[in-house]
ChimeraX commands (.cxc) that place a marker at each C-alpha (Angstrom):
marker #1 position -11.90,-20.68,10.24 radius 0.5
marker #1 position -9.57,-18.55,12.34 radius 0.5
marker #1 position -8.42,-16.71,9.22 radius 0.5
marker #1 position -11.95,-15.90,8.22 radius 0.5
marker #1 position -12.89,-14.51,11.65 radius 0.5
marker #1 position -9.68,-12.45,11.71 radius 0.5
marker #1 position -10.54,-11.07,8.28 radius 0.5
marker #1 position -14.05,-10.15,9.36 radius 0.5
marker #1 position -12.73,-8.53,12.53 radius 0.5
marker #1 position -10.32,-6.36,10.51 radius 0.5
marker #1 position -13.12,-5.34,8.16 radius 0.5
marker #1 position -15.32,-4.36,11.12 radius 0.5
marker #1 position -12.47,-2.39,12.77 radius 0.5
marker #1 position -11.83,-0.55,9.49 radius 0.5
marker #1 position -15.50,0.30,9.07 radius 0.5
marker #1 position -15.69,1.68,12.62 radius 0.5
marker #1 position -12.66,3.93,12.24 radius 0.5
marker #1 position -13.18,7.56,11.28 radius 0.5
marker #1 position -10.54,7.63,8.59 radius 0.5
marker #1 position -10.16,4.45,6.50 radius 0.5
marker #1 position -6.68,3.63,5.24 radius 0.5
marker #1 position -6.19,4.71,1.65 radius 0.5
marker #1 position -3.97,2.70,-0.70 radius 0.5
marker #1 position -1.72,5.68,-1.45 radius 0.5
marker #1 position -0.98,6.23,2.24 radius 0.5
marker #1 position 0.90,3.04,3.04 radius 0.5
marker #1 position 3.90,4.42,4.84 radius 0.5
marker #1 position 7.58,5.07,4.58 radius 0.5
marker #1 position 8.48,1.77,2.90 radius 0.5
marker #1 position 6.22,2.43,-0.08 radius 0.5
marker #1 position 7.40,6.04,-0.33 radius 0.5
marker #1 position 11.03,4.88,-0.37 radius 0.5
marker #1 position 10.26,2.39,-3.15 radius 0.5
marker #1 position 8.47,5.04,-5.24 radius 0.5
marker #1 position 11.27,7.57,-4.84 radius 0.5
marker #1 position 13.89,4.92,-5.73 radius 0.5
marker #1 position 11.89,3.97,-8.82 radius 0.5
marker #1 position 11.52,7.57,-9.90 radius 0.5
marker #1 position 15.21,8.28,-9.34 radius 0.5
marker #1 position 16.32,5.61,-11.83 radius 0.5
marker #1 position 17.12,6.92,-15.29 radius 0.5
marker #1 position 16.25,4.39,-17.91 radius 0.5
marker #1 position 18.48,4.43,-20.93 radius 0.5
marker #1 position 16.57,3.36,-23.98 radius 0.5
marker #1 position 18.02,2.88,-27.39 radius 0.5
marker #1 position 16.12,3.57,-30.58 radius 0.5
marker #1 position 15.12,0.51,-32.53 radius 0.5
marker link #1:1,2 radius 0.2
marker link #1:2,3 radius 0.2
marker link #1:3,4 radius 0.2
marker link #1:4,5 radius 0.2
marker link #1:5,6 radius 0.2
marker link #1:6,7 radius 0.2
marker link #1:7,8 radius 0.2
marker link #1:8,9 radius 0.2
marker link #1:9,10 radius 0.2
marker link #1:10,11 radius 0.2
marker link #1:11,12 radius 0.2
marker link #1:12,13 radius 0.2
marker link #1:13,14 radius 0.2
marker link #1:14,15 radius 0.2
marker link #1:15,16 radius 0.2
marker link #1:16,17 radius 0.2
marker link #1:17,18 radius 0.2
marker link #1:18,19 radius 0.2
marker link #1:19,20 radius 0.2
marker link #1:20,21 radius 0.2
marker link #1:21,22 radius 0.2
marker link #1:22,23 radius 0.2
marker link #1:23,24 radius 0.2
marker link #1:24,25 radius 0.2
marker link #1:25,26 radius 0.2
marker link #1:26,27 radius 0.2
marker link #1:27,28 radius 0.2
marker link #1:28,29 radius 0.2
marker link #1:29,30 radius 0.2
marker link #1:30,31 radius 0.2
marker link #1:31,32 radius 0.2
marker link #1:32,33 radius 0.2
marker link #1:33,34 radius 0.2
marker link #1:34,35 radius 0.2
marker link #1:35,36 radius 0.2
marker link #1:36,37 radius 0.2
marker link #1:37,38 radius 0.2
marker link #1:38,39 radius 0.2
marker link #1:39,40 radius 0.2
marker link #1:40,41 radius 0.2
marker link #1:41,42 radius 0.2
marker link #1:42,43 radius 0.2
marker link #1:43,44 radius 0.2
marker link #1:44,45 radius 0.2
marker link #1:45,46 radius 0.2
marker link #1:46,47 radius 0.2
view
């Protein structure tokens, strides 16, 4: 039950905050992954 109460506490804290966390604002790690993915040039051959 500790997991459930921790989950509910996090939901309540998120609801009380003025600015909820948006999925696209996850931090530097996600931004680095996206920039790395966009930097790769995929070479595709015609079938």
